[in-house]
C-alpha positions as CSV (number, residue, x, y, z in Angstrom):
1,M,20.5,21.8,4.5
2,S,22.8,21.7,1.5
3,F,22.1,23.2,-2.0
4,G,25.5,22.8,-3.5
5,G,26.0,19.7,-5.9
6,A,24.0,16.9,-6.7
7,S,24.3,15.1,-3.3
8,G,22.6,18.6,-2.0
9,N,19.8,18.5,-4.5
10,V,19.0,14.9,-3.4
11,Q,18.8,16.2,0.2
12,V,16.5,18.8,-0.8
13,D,14.3,16.3,-2.9
14,K,13.9,13.9,0.0
15,Q,13.5,16.8,2.4
16,L,10.6,18.2,0.3
17,Q,9.0,14.7,-0.5
18,E,8.9,14.2,3.1
19,E,7.1,17.4,3.5
20,L,4.7,16.7,0.9
21,L,3.8,13.2,2.4
22,A,3.2,14.8,5.8
23,E,0.9,17.5,4.1
24,D,-0.8,14.8,2.2
25,Q,-1.5,12.8,5.2
26,K,-2.7,15.8,7.2
27,Y,-5.3,16.5,4.1
28,K,-6.3,12.7,4.1
29,F,-7.0,12.8,7.9
30,Q,-9.1,16.4,7.8
31,H,-10.8,15.1,5.0
32,Q,-11.8,11.8,6.7
33,I,-12.6,13.9,9.9
34,H,-15.1,16.0,7.4
35,E,-16.6,13.0,5.8
36,F,-17.4,11.2,9.1
37,T,-18.6,14.2,10.9
38,D,-21.0,15.1,7.9
39,M,-22.1,11.3,7.5
40,C,-22.9,11.1,11.4
41,W,-24.5,14.6,11.5
42,E,-27.0,13.6,8.9
43,K,-27.5,10.0,10.7
44,C,-28.0,11.3,14.1
45,V,-29.0,14.9,14.3
46,E,-32.8,15.5,14.0
47,K,-33.2,18.9,14.9
48,P,-29.9,20.8,15.8
49,G,-30.3,23.1,18.9
50,N,-28.4,24.7,21.6
51,K,-27.2,21.6,23.3
52,L,-27.2,17.8,22.0
53,D,-29.4,15.7,24.1
54,G,-28.2,12.3,25.2
55,K,-29.5,10.2,22.5
56,T,-27.8,12.2,19.9
57,E,-24.5,12.2,21.7
58,T,-24.6,8.3,22.0
59,C,-25.7,8.3,18.3
60,I,-22.9,10.2,17.0
61,E,-20.3,8.4,19.5
62,N,-21.4,5.3,18.4
63,C,-21.4,6.4,14.3
64,V,-18.0,7.7,14.7
65,E,-16.4,4.6,16.4
66,R,-18.0,2.3,13.6
67,F,-16.6,4.5,10.9
68,L,-13.1,4.4,12.4
69,D,-13.4,0.7,13.0
70,T,-14.4,0.1,9.2
71,T,-11.6,2.2,8.1
72,K,-9.2,0.5,10.3
73,F,-10.6,-2.7,9.0
74,I,-10.2,-1.9,5.5
75,A,-6.8,-0.4,5.8
76,N,-5.6,-3.8,7.8
77,R,-7.0,-5.9,4.8
78,F,-5.2,-3.9,2.2
79,S,-2.0,-4.2,4.2
80,E,-2.6,-8.1,4.6
81,R,-3.4,-8.4,1.1
82,F,-0.2,-6.4,-0.1
83,K,2.2,-8.4,2.4
84,K,0.7,-11.7,1.2
85,N,0.9,-10.6,-2.7
86,F,4.8,-10.0,-2.4
87,S,5.6,-12.4,0.3
88,T,4.1,-15.6,-1.6
89,E,5.8,-14.9,-4.7
90,E,9.4,-16.6,-5.4
91,E,12.1,-13.7,-4.5
92,E,12.5,-11.4,-7.3
93,P,13.7,-7.6,-7.5
94,F,11.3,-5.3,-6.0
95,D,11.0,-3.5,-8.9
96,K,10.2,-6.0,-11.0
97,K,7.3,-7.2,-8.8
98,L,5.8,-3.6,-9.3
99,R,5.8,-3.8,-12.7
100,L,4.1,-7.4,-12.9
101,K,1.6,-5.9,-10.6
102,M,0.4,-3.1,-12.7
């Protein structure tokens, strides 16, 4: 890592940006886990005890799977829309497309 000169600052900024993005992704992942844990707990656990019965375990598994399926479906739809919006327009500079979308 270089701290000298303008190119050194660009390297540090890029590395910092990548680290911040990774931390943001970790936060979003942890937040999502907490969200579906709370949701599925409320839906499936009637009386907390020392051990989960088979019905409760199955309910939690199904709840988490549906939550993940839904999240994946929504993410794919957004991705398809994004690709469609940028690929169907006539070719323009990328920054001009962004300004038009805002």
